[in-house]
N, C-alpha and C positions, 0 to 999 in steps of 0.2 A: 706082758707086764714086765716092768723093769724097776730096779731099785735106785732111789736118789739119795745121795749122802746128805745127812742133816745139815752139814756146813753149806752145801750147795743150795739146799732149800731155803736156808736163812738168807743167803745172798740174793736168791731170786726174789724172795719176798721184799727184801730191802730195796731192790731195784724197782719193783712194782710200786712200793710206797713212795719212792722218789719221783716216779713218773706222775703219780697222783698229786703229790705236793707241788711239783713244777707246773702242772696244768691248772691247779687251783690257786697257787700262790699262798697256800696255807699249810701249817704243820698239822698232820692228821694222826689220830690214834689208830691202832691196828686191830682189824677183826678178821673173822674167817671169810667174810663176804668180799674182802678187798680184791681177791683175784678175779672174781666174777665182774665186779664193777670196773676193774682195770681193763678187762677185755671188751667191755661194752663200747660200741661205736655209734649206736643210733638211739634215738629217743624211744623207739619201739622196744629195743632190747632193755633199755633202762627201766621203762615202765613195767615190763614183764618181770624183771628181777625184783623190783620193788613190790609188785603185787604178790609174788610168791613169798617174799620175806614177811610182808604184813599179814598174809594169810596164816603163816605159821605162828607168828608172835601174838596175834589177836584171836587165833582159833576161829577165823571167819572164812566163809565161802564166797561171799559177794563183795568184791572190791572193784571200784570204778576209778579210772584215771582221766583227768582233764588237764589241759594246758591253758594258762591265762596270764594276764599282765596286771600287776598290782595297780597301775594307773587307770585301768578300765575293768574293774572286777565284776562286770555284768555279762561279759562275753567269754565263753569257755569253748575249747575245742576238745571233743571226745577223742582220746587217743586210740580207741578201738576201731572207730570208723571214720575219723578225721572230719566228722560233721561238727558244724558250729552250733553251740547251744546257748540260748538266752535264758538264764535262770536267776530269778530274783532270790530264790531260796539260797542257792550257792553263793550268790553275791552278798547276801546279808550275812552269811556265815564268814565269808572272807573278810568282811568289814567289822566283824565282832571285835570289841576291845579286850575280850577275855581269853585271847590266845595265849598259850604258854610259849614264851620266847626263849629259844635256846641260842646263846651267843657263840658263834664259831670264832669270831674275832671282834675287836672293838669297832672296826670299820663297818661291819655288816650286822647290825643288831637284829634284823628280820630275816636272817638266813634260814631258820627252821621254825615253824609254828605248828602246834598241836592243839586241837580243840574238839569239843564234842557235846552232844546233848542226847540223853536217853540211850537209844540203841544205835546211834550213828556217831562215828568218829571221823574228824577231818584232819588230814595231815598234808602239809605242804613241803615240797623240796624246792628251795630257792636257788637261783643262779647267784654266783658270787661276783664281786667287783663290778665292772660295767654292766653285768647282766642281772643285777640284783632285782630288777623290776619283773623279770620273767620267772615263772614258777610252774611246778606241777602240783595238782591238787588230787589227793587220793581220798576217796570216800569209802570208809569201812563200815559195812552194815552188819548188825547183830553179832558183835564180837562175843566170843565165848569165854575169853580169859583176859586177864590183865597182862600186858607185856612187861618185860624187864626194861625199865626206863633208861638205865645207863647204856644198855646194849642198843636200845632203839636210837638213842642220841648219837652214838658212835656211827651207827649205820647211816643215819640221816646226814651226818657230816660228810661221809664218803660219797653218798648219793648226790649231795649238792656239788661237790668237787667234780664228780663225773658229769653231771648235768652241764656245768660251766664249760668243761672241756669239749663236750659235744657241740655246744653252741659256737665255741670258738672255731671248730673245725667244719662248721656247716658250709655248704656251697655258697651261701650269701656272703659269708666272710671272705671266702676265697675270691669270689667275684669282685668284692670291694678292693682287695689288694691288687688284682689285675687292673682294675679300672684306675686305681691311684697311680700305678706305674705309667699307664698311658697318659694320664693327666699331667704328671710331672714332666714328661717329654714335651707336651704341648706348651707348658709354662715357660720353657727355655726360650721359645720363640716370641714371647710376649714383649710388647714395646716398652712398658714401664710397670711400676708397682701397681698402679691403678688398674691397668689392663689385666694384670695377673689376678687381682682381687675380683674383678668382674668374672673372669673365667672360673675361679674357685667358687664364687657365689652361685653361679649358674649350675656348676657340676654338683655341688652339695645340695642345692635346692632339688635337682632332679633325682639324686640318689636317695633322698629322704622324703620325697613326695611332699615338699613344703611349698608354701606360697611365695616365700621370700627368704633371703639369707644375707647375712653380713658378717664381716670379720672385724673385731675390735682389737686394736693394737695397744699393748700395755707398755708405757714408758716409765720405768722406775726412776730415771733421771729427772723427768719433769713431774713425777708423781701424779700422772694422769692416764686415763684410758681414752683413746681417740678412735674415731671412725671416719674414714675418708670416702668409703664406697658402700652404698646400700643396694643390693641386687645388681642391676646393670647401670645404675646411676652414680656418677661421681658428684659428690656434694659440693655446693658452692663454697661451703665453709666446713671445717672439721667440727664434728660433734665431740664434745669433751666431757668426761665424767671423772669424779674423784676416785683415786685408787684405794681409799681407805673407808668408804661407806657406800651405801646404796646396794642395789642388786649386783652390779658388776664388781663392786668392791668386795662383796661377800664371796663371790666366785674366786677372785684373786686370792683372798685370804685362805680359803679352805682348799682351793685347788681341785674341787670336785664338781662334776656336772650336776645341774639341777633343772627341774621343771618348775618355773616360777609360779608363785601363788597369784591369786587375783589382785592382791594389793601391790604386787611387784610388776604388774603388767604395764603400769603407766610409763615407765622408762622405755620399754620396748615399743609401745604405741607411738611415743614421741620419736623414737629412732626410725621406725618403719613407716611412720605417717599413715597408719591404717589401724583399724581395730584388730586386736590380737585375741584370738580365741584359745589357742594353744601355743606353747613355745618350749624350746629346749636350748639351754645354754651350756656349752661344753668348753672347758679350759684347754688351752694348748700350753704344755709345760716344757721348759727347757730340760733336755736330757741330762745335762751336767749339773746344773744348780737345783733343778726341781722347781724353780719359780715359774709362776704363770706369766707367759709372754704374749698371750693372745686369747681371745674368747670368740668362739663361733656361736652365732645366734641364729636359730631357725624359728620360723613362725608359721602358724596355721597349716598344720599337716592335713592333707586331703584325706577324706574318709573319716570314719568314726572311731578308729582304733586308738589314735593318739600316739605319741612318741614312745619308743621302746628302746631296750638296750641295743637292738640291732642298729638303730640309727646312730647310737653312740659309737659302735664299732665301725660303722661306715665312715663317720667323720674322722675318727682317730686314724683310720687307714689312710685317708686322703691327706690329712694334715701332717702325719709323720713323714710322708714322702715329699710333700710340696713345701713345707715350711722353710727348709734351707734355701730353696730358690727364691721364695718370697722375701725372706729375711735379707738376702744379698741385694735384691732389687730395692728394698726399703732403705738399706744403707746407702746405695747409690743415689736414691732419691734425696736422702738427707744431705749428702755431700753436695748435690746440685743446688739444693735449697740454701745451704750455707754459703756457697759461692755466689748465688744470686743476692743473698743478704749483704755480703761483703761489697758487691758492686753497688747495691742500693745505698749502703752506708757511705761509700766513697763519693757517690753523687750528692748525697745529702750534705756531706762535709764540704764539698765544693760550693754548694749553694749557700750554706751557712757562713763560710768564711769570706764570701763575697759581700756580706752585709755588715761587716764589722764597723763601718763608719756611722751606722745609725742603729741604736739599740732597739727602737720601736720597730723598724723594718726587720731587724733580726728576730725579734720576738714573734712577729707576724709569720716569718718564714718557719720558725720552730713549730708554731701552732699548726700550720698547714701540713708540714712534713709528718709531725707526730700523729695527726688525725688520719692521714692517708696510710701511714705505715701500719697502724693498728685497726683500721676500719672503724674509727670512732665517729660519733655524730658531732661532738663538740670537743673543744680543747681550750684550756686557759693556762697561762703561764704567770706565776707570781715570782717576783724577785725579792730577796731577803734584804730588808733595811735594818742592819744590825744596830745602828744608832737609835732609831725610833722603836726597835724591837717590833717591827711590823712586816707583813707581807704586802707587796705592792703589785697590783695588776694595772698595766697601762694600755694593753692591747686586748680587745674583746672579740671573741669569735661568735658573732651572731647573737650576743646577749644584749638585750635592751635594758639599760640602767634606768632606775626610777628618776634620775636627774639627767636631763639631756645635756646639760653643761658639764657634767662630771667627766673629767679627763683621766681619772685614775680611781681605783678602789683600794682602800687600805683596811686590813684586818689585823688584829693582834697576832703576834708570832705564834702563840700557842693555841689559837682558836681553830676549831673545826678539823676536818680531815687533812687539808693542806697544811695546817699548823702542826699537826702531829707528825706528818712526814718530814716537815722542815726541821723539827726538833730532834726526832729520832734518826733521821737519815735513812729510813727503811721504807720500801715500797708497800703500798696498801692496795690490795685487789678486793673490791667489795662487790659481791654479786647482787645484793639487794640494798640499794642506797637508803631507802626509807626505814629499813630495819636497823641501820647502824646508828649508834647513840650520838656520834659526832656530826651526823649529817644535818645541815641547816636547810629547812624547807622554805624559808622566806623568799628566796629568789624564784623558786618554782611557783610559789603562790602569786608572786607579783607579775611574772612573765607568762604564766600558763605553760611553761616547759615542764616536761616530766622526766626527771632523772631516774633511770632504772638501775644502772650499775656504774661503777667508777673504778678507774685505774689511776692511782696517784703515785708518782715516783719523784725522788729527789734529783736535782741537777747539781752536780758537784764540780768544783774546780780541780786543777791538777794536784792540789794538796789534800783533796778529800773533804774540803769544807763545802757545806751546802750553800750555794749562791742563789738557788731558785727551786721552785716546785712546779711540775707540770701535772695538770689534772685532766684526764680524758673521761668523757661521759658517753654512755650508751653505745655499746658494741653494736654495729649495724648488722653484720652477718654473724649471728650467734647469740646465745642467751646471755652470755657474760664474757668478760675478758679472761683469756686463758693464761696458763703459765708460759706458753710460748710468747704471748703478747708481753708478759712481764720481762722475758728475756730480751725481746726486741727493744722494749722501752729502756731497759738498763743500758743496752749497747748504744742506743740513740742518745741517752743522757750524757754519755762521755763526750760526744761531739758537741752537744748543746752546752755543756758546762765549760768546755774549753773556749768555745766561740763567745759565750756571754762574758767570761772573764777577760778575754782579749778585747771585746768590744768596750767594756767598761774602762779598761786600761787605755784603750785608744781615745775614749772620750776624755779621760783625765789629761792625757798628753795634749789633745787638741784644745781643751780648755786652758791648760797651762800656756800653750802657745798663744791663744787668743788674749789671755790676761797679760802676757808679756808684751804683745803688740799694743794692747790698750794702755799698759803702764808707760810704754815708750811714748805713745801718743799724748798721754796726759802730762808726762814730764816735759815734753816739748812745748805743749801749750801753756801750762800753768807756771812752770818754774818753781823755785822754792821761796819760802818766806825768809826775808833777810832778818838777821838777829837784831839789827838796829831798828827795824820796823816794829819788832816785838817790844823792844825796850821803850820806844817812843809811845807806844800805845798803852803801856801800863799806866793806869791813873795815878797821879802823884798825890792826890788827896781823895778823901771819901766822896763818892758820887751821891747826888740826891736827885730827886725828880725835877727839881728846879733847873738842873743842867739841861733838861730836854724840853718839857712843856708842862704847864700846870695840869692839863687834862690827860697826861700820858697814861695814867692808870684807869682811864674811863673808856667804855666801849665806843663812844662817839669819836674819839681821837683817830685821825687818819695817819698811820705811821709812815706812809710814803712821803709825807711832807717834811720829815726829819732830815736834816742835812746829812750827807753821806759820811762826813768826817766824824759824826757823832754816833753812827749806828753801831760800831764795834763796842764803844763805851756803853751804849744803851743795852746791848746784849749782856755785857758783864753785869750791869746794874740789875737787870731782871733776875739773874741768878742770885745776886746778893740780896735783893729785896724779898725774895721767897725763902731766904735762909738756907739755900742749897750749898753755898760756898763753905759756910762754917759746918754744916751738917756732915758733908762728905769730905771735908778737909782738902778742898781743891786749891792748889797753889795758884796765885794770881797770874804768874808768868805762864803757867801751863794753860790756864783758861784763855788768856790773851792770844797765845800762840795757836791754840785750837781754833779760835774764832777767825783769826787771820787766814789760817789754812782753809777753813770752810769758805770764806769769801773768795779766795783764790780758786776754790774748787768749782765755782759757778762760772759758766760761760755767759755770753751776752746776747741771748735771744731777746726779742721784744718784751716777752712777759716772764718766762721762767728763768729769772736771774736772781741775783742776791737781794734786790729790792723786794721781790715777791717772798723770798725766804724770810726776810726780816719782818715783813707784814704778818706772815703766818706765825712766826715766833711771838710777835707782840700780842696776837690774839690768844695764843696759848697762855701767855703770861696773864692776860686779862681774865681768862676763864679760871685759871688757878687761883688768882687773887680775889676776884669778885664773887665767884661761886664757892669760895672757901674749900677748894678741893683737898687741901692739906688735912682737913678734918674728915674727909670721906675716903680719900685715897692715901696710900702710903707715900713717904718721901721719895722712895725709889720710883714709883709710878709718875710722880710729878716731874722729877728730873729727866726721866725717860721721855715724857711728853714734850718738855721744853727742848731737849737735845734733838729729838726726832724732827721737831718742827723746823729747826734751823738747817737740818741736813736733808730734808725729805726730797729735794729736787737737785741734789748735787750732780754736776756735769750733765744737766739736761741739754739736749741738742735742739730743742725747738720742734720736735716731732713726737708723735704718739707711739704707743706700743704696736699698733697695726702696721705703721710705716716701717718700724724696725724689722718686723717679721717678714713683711712683703719685700723689703729691699735686701733681705739676707745679710743684715749688718753683723758686725762683730758681736754686738750686744745680743742679738737674736741667737747667734751660735752658742753663746754662753748660757742664756737663760730661757729660751723659748720653750724648752721641754717642761719648765716649772711654771710658766705663766707669769704675768706681771713683770715683763722684761725690764722696763725702765725703773720700776720701784725696787727691784732686786739689785739693779746696778747702783741706784742711789745709796742703798744700804751698804753695798760693797765698798763704795767710795768713802762712806762715813767710817767704816772699819779701817780702811787704809789710813785715813787721817788719824784716827785714834791710835793706830799702831805705829805712827810716825814718832820718832824720838822727841820728847818734850811736849806731846800733844794729848796724852791720855788723861783726860779729866776724871776718869774713874779709877785711877791707879791706887788710891788709898782706900778703896772699898775692900771688904772681905771677898774671898773667892765666890761665896754663895751670892752675895749682893751683885758682884760684877757679872756673873753669868745671867742672873735674873734681869739685870738692867739691859744687857745686850739683847736678850730675848724680847723684852718689851719694846726696845727701840726698833727692832726688826718688825715686830707685829704692828707697830704704829705706822711705820713708813709704808709697809705693804697695804695698810688700810687706805692710803691715798689713791689707790686704783679704784676708779669709779665702779668697775665691774664687781670688785670685792664689796664695796659699800652697798650696792644693790642686792647682793646676796644676803647680807646681814640685816637689811632693813626690816623684814618681817619679824625678826627676833626683837629688834628695838621697839617696834610697835607693840609687841606683846608685853614688853617690860613696862611700857607706859600704861597699858590696861591693868596689869596685875601688880604694879609697883616694883621698885628696884630693891634687890637684896644685895647690899654691898658686902656681905660676907661670902657671896658667891663669886669665886675667882673668874668664872666665865663671863658673868655680867659686868664685872669691873673692866675686863679686857674689851668688852663691847662698848662700854662707856668711853674708854680711851680712844677706840677707833672712831666713835661718833664725834668726840671733841676734836680729833685730828682733822676730820672732814670739814667740820665747822670752821676750823682755823684756815684750812686750805682755800675755802670759798669766802673768806671773811671780807674781801673787797666789796662783796655784794651787800654788806651790812652797814656800809658807811654812807656819807652824804652823797647826793646825786652826782656831784662833780667828780668825786673819786670813783664812783661806780661807772660813770660814763667814760672817763679817761682809761680806766682799766679795761673796759670792753674794747676800746680802740686798740690797745696793746695785744689783747688776746686774739682778735681777728686778724691783726697784722701777721701774727705768728702762724695762725691757722692757714691763712691764704698763702703764706710762703711755703708751707708744706704741700699744699695743693698744687702750686706751680712746679715743685720738684716731682710730684707724682705724674703730672702731665708730661714732663720731659722724659720720664721713665716709660711713657706709653700707657700709663694706667689712668683710669677714670676716678678722680677723687670723690669722696662723699660731698654732699651739698654744703656741709659746714666748713669744708676746706676749699670750696670752689668759688672764687671771687666773682665769677660770671653768673652764678646761679643763686648765691646766698642772699637772703633778705635778713640782714643783721638784727633788726628789732624783733622779728618773729622768732629767729633762732634763740635770741637772748631770753625772750619770754618763755619759750619751751624749756630752756635749760633751768631757769629759776623756778618754774612751776614743778617740774618733775625731779629735779636733782637738789637744788638749794633749799627750797621751801620746806620739804619734809624734814630736813636736817635740823633747821632752826625751830620748827614747830615741836619736834620731839624733845629737843634740849630745853626749850622754854617750858614744856609740860613737866619735865623732871626738875627744873630749877626756875621757879617763877620769876626770880630777879633777872633772868635772861630774857624776859618778855619784851623789853625795850629793843633788843636786837631783832627779835622776830617781827616787831612792828615796822622797823625800818626796812626790812626785807620786803614786807607786804607793800610798803609805800613805794619802794623802787620798782616792784612789779607793776604797780598802777602807773608809774611814770613811763615805763617801757610800753605799756599798752597805749598810752596817749601818743607816744612817738610813732608807734606802728599805725595808729589811726590817722595821724597827721601825714605820715609818710604816704599812705594810700590816697588820702583826700587831695593832696597836692600833686599826685601823679608822679612822684619822684621815681626815677628809674632805679632798678637794683644797682647797688654800688658797693664796691669793696671798702668804702670809707664811711666814717661817721662824721666827716667834716661839716656836714649840714647842721650838726648839733652845736651851733654856736651859742654864745651867751645870750644874744638877742633872741634866738630861736627858743631857748630855754625860758626866758622871761615871758615871752608871749604865750608859751604852751603851759607853763606852770604858775602863772600869775596868781591864780586863786589858791595855790597850795603854799605860797610863800608866807 
């Protein structure tokens, strides 16, 4: 026996206490049993110490010890004989909610539990930290006394710490560490990050006796959790999950391993593509920051025991040694991916910048590249029209519009998802399109297409101004677009924005060049109006209708019969007779100069010349005067109709729109993208004349009146395109059925368009002689175009082919399908116009007789109507005279 100094004993006890605290990670109170527990190295020793202690404090002789797992509290191991026991009684007591919970720390609420009934007391000693699911259960029978609760609590704290230390030092844990070391050596030889993940998944699956395993990677930068490999399979596309919600988000937030509940199994079943009966999710935390950087997911443990703390320790041992190697490989993978992206972006830039000469081709290229880059099913690109405050789409990616003739779609700038992106300049990533309040289902309903998800991003120029919006629909490989897709889209948008800006600039330069060429061509052809000609043309006295013809203001009068030297004066008189000169304070010299410039602006094709323009203006005057339009329309609308009628065919070349486009003329280069090539050119020429010094007849209008008048002139001139007229014809028929509302601006503009078409075709409303002679001029011009088309190697339409055309038949078809509906609708709206409609009907009847006589005489197809002599007419129409 030897003596120990008190100071040395205190030091020894403190050393023992530190060992216990280090092994458990907890601060412990001190008792006399501490030395025994500190020296304990096996579960058998621990259970024996605990039985002896409980025997003394409970005054009991029979104490049994079992080991169990809280996740499966129906299977118990008897520590005395190592036999497995299935006990519903023990299991029911373990699951009792009336346990007294003694908190060792805030992290382990169930570290110690005491419960009992009648003469039986149950006591558990739990493992701490990752071993908190493992526990020892002591059953105390026929206790003879009440224990000291505070002393019992301290003992159980020490016993829990000891139990945890024994589990950590178990052969299984040691084996896990050795295996992890061997695995980390193998990982170094892996070819890439995916190969490493396959090796880790296989190893963890075998170590934990699981059916499958995968490792999720947490990206704080992208705010996403991603999975690239499941088991031995590399996914075709990454599975992505939010970092701030859901099962995996909860693990990231808490940084603790969990066994998912049944409600949380859906994410795992989608991940593993198999039903999941049991699962274990373990976070991998960064040693420096403590943040979760990965999640290991195990599913379907073999056997009936379920996952335990031993599985957690096995995974921790593997990941602590292998994560550094995996992380380095992931970094290398990311760098390779970034390099590949750069190469792809450079290739995309090369493709885009090769299409700068054609905006439509460029937009088509942008759509194709954006769709391929993000694996989207469809893509559309809208350009911002700041003047109209609209988004314009001219190129469609597999979308069938409701109108087959529609060459563009326009939506208000602030409408829908694309509108919000255009206004805010921020990307929208919508995982469920139908749940978004801004999504419009109309197109889906009309086309049968189903939009699941949308990635919509702005396209900006070098100044950061939004010039367009790209909208991607339906991620092909994946449930929705990811933040990585957003990042790719924003990089792609930089190249798109620059290319679109340069393409629009290129178009402006090209148009400017074309306009310059056209202006030089016009100046060479037309020359300028001499000041002396202006002076001579100014009327020296007031004009009256007697200066022209007594029937000048009647529909029956043929204006082509008026002498050419009187036509300028007649134009001036029509403005004056309608009161427009005094109303808008038009200087006489300015009006004369304007009319002379307009006459100079017409070329000399057989039909579309100044004589035709004068006839159209005269009919516009007759409509305004005889239908009393000044009481139904505003003075601005009347002067716009009269001015548009005299200018509507300025610089006509004797060919139609299709010829301009097919021959790639200068006009087509300027206007083909907008449609109505010639009509837009006629309006542009009218604006050139108005902008010429001394020719602006609208100069004394207010700014508001001036802008409105020019808009109306443009609208009326564009209405002379037959294609435009056919589009509005159903609306005009509806007005006839329901009645006209002259307070409706849209209906007033439709009426102006109708009047302009009636004026443009007014030669068909005159006497037969005028109608017949006009037809000769028309087909002479048509056949001239056909001859040019043949020289170009093209096959002209029958109406332009002198070798195939049957003029009477063509004329009947034209009058029945184009002219007749115009005059019928106008006569229905204005009964006084009925006489005009009757003459049209009469002329159709005459053409039918000509066709019949044409066939009965066996006359060959001819490019001329020379057979329509006065004698032929007298014989044919004798009963009509």
